[in-house]
N, C-alpha and C positions, 0 to 999 in steps of 0.2 A: 251620211252625216248623222251622228248620234244625237239623241235628244239630251238636252241639258235641263236639269231640274234645280230650282233654287230651294232654299230652306223652307220657304212658305209653301211651295208645291209639295215638298216632302211631308210637311205637317198636315196639309190638306189630305194627302193620300192616307196617312196614318189615321186621321180623324174619320175618314170614310170607312176604313176597315174596322175601327173600333165601334163605330155606330152600327155597322152591319152585324158585328159580333154581339153587341148589346141587344139589338132587336132579336137576333136568333136566340139569345139566352132567355129572353122573356117568353118566347113561344115554346121552348123545350120543357118537357116534363120529366120528372123523376130521374131515371137512370141516364137518359140522354143528357140532361143538364150536368149530372155528376161526371159523365164521360168528358164533357167539354172542360170542366174544371181540372180533371186529372190530366188531360192532354196539355192544357196550358201550363200546369205545374211541371209536367215532365219537360216541356220545351224550355222552361225558364230555369229549372233547378236540377236537372239530372246531372249525374257525375258519371262519366264513362259509360253512358247508355243505361244507367240504373237510377231509380228514384226511390228513396225511402221516405214515407210520409208518417210523421209522428203526431199529426193533428188528431184531436179528439173528434168523435162523430158529431158532437154538438158544434164544434168549430167549423167542420165541413158543412153542416146544416146552415149555420149562420152565413157562410161564404156563398152558398148556392141559393139560399132563400127557400130551401126545402125543409120539410119537417124532419125530425130525427128519425122517425120510422121509415120515411122514404129513402134517406141516406143509408140506413142499415140494410134495407131491401136491395138497394142498388149495389152496395158493396158485396152482399151475399150473392147476387146474380153474377156480378163480374168475376168473383172468385170461382163460382161454379162453372163459368164459361172459360176459365183460364186466362182472363184478361187482366187480373191482378193476383198477387199472392198475399194472403194474410199471414202474419207472423205475430201472434199475440195481438197487441193493439196497433201494430204497425201495418201499413200497406206498402208492399213492394211492387214496383213496376219495372220490367226490363224492356229492352228495345222492341222485342217481338210483341210483347203485350201492348206497348205504346202504339205500335202500328195497328193492332186490332181496335184499340180505342179510337185512334185517329180515323179509321175507316167508318166507325159509327158517326163520328162528328162530321166527316165529309159527306156522308149520305144525308144527314140532316141539313147541312148547308145547301146541298144540291136541291133537296125537296123544298127548302124554304125559298131559295132564289129562283127556282124553276117555275 
């Protein structure tokens, strides 16, 4: 017999995952917090396995709660590691790069919950 979930059960499960994610977000530093944001944006906004980010560094800093310098360092690190592609002021992420960023996020989630 399969389990049946009502709308309130579904909302409770979503709230649980959002709370867990928000707590994780608070404990992440620098590049790890940036990786989480990039993964979330890829999952929400990618088109055919590619994401083009036109946000300013300041906008990304505001979104992550990091200082501008930390965002710039994280972007430079990820570009150097091949996890993103910089093209002018744009950040490009393909499916393979997303998977690398996702691995960083998953490792953080494992260490946080473990």
